[in-house]
N, C-alpha and C positions, 0 to 999 in steps of 0.2 A: 185203847180202851173203848169198848163198844157199849153203848147204852141200850138197854132193853126196856120195853114197856109192855104192860099187860093190855091186851085188846079186850074191851068190854062192850057189852050191849048198852047202848045209850039210854034205853028205857029202864032197864033193871039194874044197871051198874054191876053186873055179874060178869066174870071172865068167860069168854067164849070157850067152847070145847070142840075138839076135833081129833083126828088121828095123830099120833106122835110123828109119823113119817108123812105128813100132809104134802100132797102135790098141789099144783095150781088148781086142779079141778076137784080137789077134795072138799067136802062140805064141812063148814065150820058153823056152829050155832050156839045160841044162848041156851043153857040148860034150864032156865026158868021159863022164858016165854016162847022159845023155839025160833026166834028170828035168826036167820042165817043166810049164808050164800057160799059161793065157792071161795077158797082161800085167795085166789087171784082178785076177785071182786071185793072181798073184805079188805085186803091190803090196799087196793086202789082207793076205797072210801076212807080208810084211815089216813092215807097220804093226803087226801083232799081236806080232811078234818084238821090235820096238823098244819097244813099250809094256811088254812083259814085262821087258825089260832095265832100263827105268826103274823099274818096280815093285821089282825085285830090288835095285837101287841104293838106293832109298828105304828099303826094309826094312833093309838093311845100315847105313844112316846112323842110323836109329832105334835099332837094336840097339846100335850103337857108342855113341851118345849115352847110352842107358840104362845100359849097362855102365860108362861113364865116371862116372855118378852113383851107381854101386853098386846099381842097380835092375835089375829084369827088365823087358824091353820089353813084356811081355804081348801079343805078337803072337799071332794065332790059330793059329800053327803054320806050317810050311813051305808055300809055295804049291805047287800041283800043277805038276809039270814037264811041259812039252809038247815034243814033238819037231817041229822046224821043217824044212821042205824047203829053204827059202830064207832067207838072212840078209843083213845088210848088213855090209860090211867096216868094222870099228871104226877102222881105221887110216887110212882115206881121208878127205879133206875137200875 
């Protein structure tokens, strides 16, 4: 079973639009504000966004586990926050 997610503009929270038969160099853009890029670059940024979300979730789990033991998690500090132009819809599957 393959999960699918809707790729959205991070600013407008609107699904991106592009050609049905999009190639890596096809332009994909937000119909509301016009933010867009090539399919290849959108996919790369969405992958980075997803990896960042996983890292944040793991950090929170480690912190919660450590606090449950009455310890400090000794994480190196908060991760640098990056602004993403494109995100995946967490509610779709």
